[in-house]
C-alpha positions in Angstrom: 52.6 17.4 -51.0 50.3 16.6 -47.7 51.3 14.5 -44.9 49.0 13.3 -42.2 49.2 11.5 -39.1 46.7 9.7 -37.1 47.0 8.0 -33.8 44.8 5.9 -31.7 44.6 3.8 -28.5 45.7 0.2 -29.1 43.2 -1.1 -26.9 39.7 0.7 -27.1 40.7 2.6 -30.7 40.0 6.1 -29.3 41.4 8.5 -31.4 44.6 10.7 -30.2 47.0 13.3 -31.1 50.4 12.4 -32.6 52.0 14.1 -29.9 50.0 12.2 -26.8 52.0 10.3 -24.2 50.8 8.2 -21.2 47.8 6.3 -20.7 44.6 6.6 -22.8 42.3 9.3 -21.2 39.4 7.1 -22.3 40.5 3.4 -21.2 43.4 4.1 -18.8 45.8 1.5 -20.8 49.1 2.2 -22.4 49.9 1.8 -26.0 49.0 3.6 -29.0 49.2 2.9 -32.9 50.1 5.7 -35.6 49.4 5.4 -39.0 51.5 8.2 -41.3 50.7 8.9 -44.8 51.7 11.4 -47.5 50.1 12.3 -51.0 51.9 13.7 -53.8 50.8 15.2 -56.7 52.4 15.0 -60.1 51.1 17.0 -63.4 52.1 15.2 -66.8 52.2 17.5 -69.7 52.5 15.3 -73.0 54.9 17.4 -75.7 54.3 16.4 -79.4 55.8 17.2 -82.6 55.6 16.9 -86.2 57.7 16.9 -89.4 56.6 16.2 -92.8 58.6 16.4 -96.1 57.6 16.8 -99.8 60.0 15.1 -101.5 60.3 15.7 -105.4 62.9 15.0 -108.3 65.2 17.8 -108.5 65.3 18.7 -104.9 68.0 17.5 -102.4 66.5 15.7 -99.5 63.0 17.6 -100.0 61.2 20.2 -101.9 59.2 21.5 -98.9 59.2 21.1 -95.0 56.8 21.5 -92.3 58.1 21.2 -88.8 55.6 22.1 -85.8 55.1 21.4 -82.0 57.0 21.2 -78.8 60.8 21.4 -78.6 63.0 21.7 -75.5 65.1 25.0 -75.4 68.7 25.6 -75.3 67.7 28.7 -73.0 68.2 27.5 -69.3 65.5 30.5 -68.8 62.7 28.8 -71.0 62.2 25.3 -68.8 59.1 24.5 -70.4 60.4 24.5 -73.7 59.3 26.6 -77.1 56.7 26.0 -79.7 58.0 26.1 -82.9 56.7 26.2 -86.1 59.1 26.0 -89.2 58.3 25.9 -92.9 61.2 25.6 -95.8 59.6 25.8 -99.5 62.3 25.3 -101.8 60.0 25.6 -104.7 59.2 29.1 -103.8 62.4 30.3 -102.2 60.8 31.0 -98.5 61.8 30.3 -95.1 59.4 31.1 -92.2 60.2 30.3 -88.5 58.0 31.1 -85.4 59.0 30.5 -82.1 56.8 30.9 -79.1 57.5 30.6 -75.1 55.1 28.0 -73.8 55.0 29.5 -70.3 54.0 33.3 -71.7 52.9 32.9 -75.1 55.5 35.5 -76.2 57.1 35.1 -79.2 60.9 34.6 -79.2 61.5 35.0 -82.9 59.5 35.2 -86.2 61.5 34.7 -89.4 60.2 35.5 -93.0 62.8 35.6 -95.4 64.1 34.1 -98.6 65.7 30.6 -98.4 68.7 31.5 -100.4 69.1 34.3 -97.9 68.5 32.3 -95.1 71.2 29.7 -95.6 74.0 32.7 -96.3 73.2 34.4 -92.9 73.8 30.9 -91.2 76.9 30.0 -92.8 80.1 30.1 -90.3 83.2 31.0 -91.0 85.6 27.7 -91.7 88.8 27.9 -90.3 91.6 26.4 -92.7 95.5 25.5 -91.7 98.5 26.1 -93.7 101.4 23.8 -93.9 102.5 26.2 -91.1 99.7 25.7 -88.7 98.7 29.3 -89.4 94.9 29.9 -89.0 93.4 31.3 -92.0 89.8 32.4 -92.6 88.1 31.2 -95.5 
């Protein structure tokens, strides 16, 4: 951001310093006009992402999904977000995901595994309640 203040004599239009007081050194009359301006620069960075799905009979929702592009990060240290490439291929039983920090270009996560194993590692333990309201883990 830049700020600028220009002042001049109201009568003869001679440029004066902004802090000048008293009569004009050129014409001797009192009175000055000032103009203040500020310039602000804003950078706009476009973000885009794409998801494509191949649908096929025999597969629930899709047979193959490709997800690629910018995504916001849940980590507050990654303020610029992340670039994510995810390929889920149910036909080949494959899961691939690469997550890259946009600010540094560092690869945060690079996962390549069988889809059947990926799904079991993501399953959380569910809690069920008995009649006595005691918590049991399923």
